[in-house]
C-alpha positions, 0 to 999 in steps of 0.5 A, spaced: 500 500 500 505 504 501 508 503 494 502 504 491 501 511 495 508 513 492 506 512 485 499 516 486 503 521 490 507 522 484 501 522 479 498 528 483 504 532 483 505 531 475 502 535 470 497 538 473 499 545 476 494 546 481 497 541 485 503 545 486 499 549 492 500 544 497 501 547 503 508 551 504 512 556 501 518 552 500 513 547 496 510 552 492 517 554 490 519 547 488 513 542 488 517 536 485 522 536 491 516 535 497 520 534 503 521 527 504 520 526 511 514 529 511 511 526 505 513 519 508 509 521 514 503 523 510 504 516 506 504 512 513 498 515 516 494 514 510 496 507 509 494 506 516 487 509 515 486 505 509 487 499 512 483 501 518 477 503 514 477 496 511 478 493 517 472 496 520 467 497 514 463 491 516 455 492 517 454 497 523 448 492 526 453 487 528 455 492 534 448 491 537 446 498 537 441 502 535 443 508 531 439 515 529 441 519 523 439 526 523 439 529 516 439 537 515 437 538 508 436 544 503 434 540 497 433 546 492 436 543 486 435 536 482 443 535 484 441 536 491 435 531 490 439 526 487 444 527 492 440 526 498 437 519 495 444 517 494 445 518 501 439 515 504 441 509 500 448 509 503 445 509 510 441 503 508 442 499 515 437 495 519 439 498 525 439 505 523 433 510 523 433 516 519 429 522 520 430 528 515 429 536 516 428 540 510 427 547 508 420 549 507 417 552 500 422 548 496 420 546 489 421 538 490 418 538 497 412 535 495 416 529 491 420 528 497 414 528 502 412 522 498 419 519 497 420 519 504 414 516 506 415 510 501 422 509 505 419 509 512 423 515 514 420 521 518 420 528 514 419 535 517 420 542 514 422 548 517 424 555 515 431 555 513 433 561 518 440 563 521 442 557 524 442 553 518 443 545 519 444 546 527 437 549 527 434 543 524 438 538 528 436 541 534 429 541 531 429 534 530 432 532 537 425 535 540 421 531 535 424 524 536 425 519 542 433 520 542 434 517 549 432 510 546 438 510 541 445 509 543 448 514 538 446 519 534 449 521 527 448 528 524 449 530 517 448 535 512 447 535 505 453 539 503 457 533 501 456 527 496 458 521 499 462 516 494 461 510 498 458 508 505 461 510 511 460 504 515 468 504 518 466 511 521 460 508 524 463 502 527 469 506 530 465 511 533 462 506 537 468 503 538 471 509 541 465 510 545 467 518 546 461 523 547 463 526 540 466 523 534 468 527 528 469 525 521 475 529 520 479 535 524 481 542 521 485 547 524 482 553 519 479 558 524 482 554 530 482 547 532 475 543 530 471 538 527 468 539 520 460 539 522 458 535 515 458 529 519 459 527 526 456 522 531 454 524 539 453 518 544 445 519 546 447 520 553 451 526 551 446 530 547 444 534 552 451 538 551 449 539 544 442 542 546 446 546 551 451 549 546 445 550 541 441 554 546 447 558 549 449 561 543 443 562 539 442 569 540 449 570 537 448 566 531 445 571 526 449 568 519 452 563 516 459 565 519 456 565 526 454 558 525 461 556 523 464 560 529 459 559 534 457 552 533 462 548 528 469 551 531 466 550 538 463 543 539 470 540 541 469 545 547 463 542 549 465 535 549 471 534 553 471 527 551 472 527 543 475 524 538 475 523 530 477 518 525 481 522 520 486 527 524 489 531 519 488 538 521 495 539 524 499 535 519 505 540 517 503 541 510 495 542 512 495 547 518 490 552 517 487 550 511 480 546 509 481 540 506 476 541 501 478 548 499 485 549 500 489 543 499 489 539 493 494 535 494 492 532 500 485 532 498 487 528 492 491 523 496 485 522 501 480 521 496 483 517 491 484 512 497 477 512 499 479 515 506 475 521 505 470 519 500 466 525 500 466 531 494 463 538 497 457 539 493 459 546 491 464 543 487 459 540 482 455 546 481 
């Protein structure tokens, strides 16, 4: 696996000029002379996560846990409609119940109401206010009996899933922490990106407290990022995540989906990061 990653890395650094910008000024000046110790550390880590992913990609129902998936959506285009259907299919496990909160007054809502009913999925609509996905998740938590589940998975529709994330679910259960994120980031301070994370049901009160305590300060999308997303780990002392990339020297202060084409390409091609930001497809 390590040798195949080296080959993949060389191809990523090859003819496509956009991969020149991979994280540091030195590498921008001479991208073909990627610092060997740093590159080897990255390759070893990605190799380890690749193996770990495959080891833990078994059916999550083997854990004998009840899981709840809360989906916060704004299905306002055909692309987003296809994306949410893809997401539902990739979470098709008997031990996972799915509940969806979508924005009101969108063109596909009538169809979605019938679609979710056919899938036995509870479906709600609320106005898309300044709290965005966090507001929808908080709303759903007040509609469902979350204490009857062992873990609650939170997801929004900002990403396209290329493959199932059973490894993430199984590792969240194995880690047994209050908050388990998919990946971390050091852009705007250390945090877990909030497109996909999991909370133990016994710790949901911390999420709801976080939401209420900051609600009056959240009036825009930027506020959601700076008051909710980047502060979540502060409210959950027991936290962990699957993919620790935020403090990789070539990636500090960057967003894996927007700033670091080299690392994203490596993680994406190996399947360790099986997501595409939907904005990249529009």
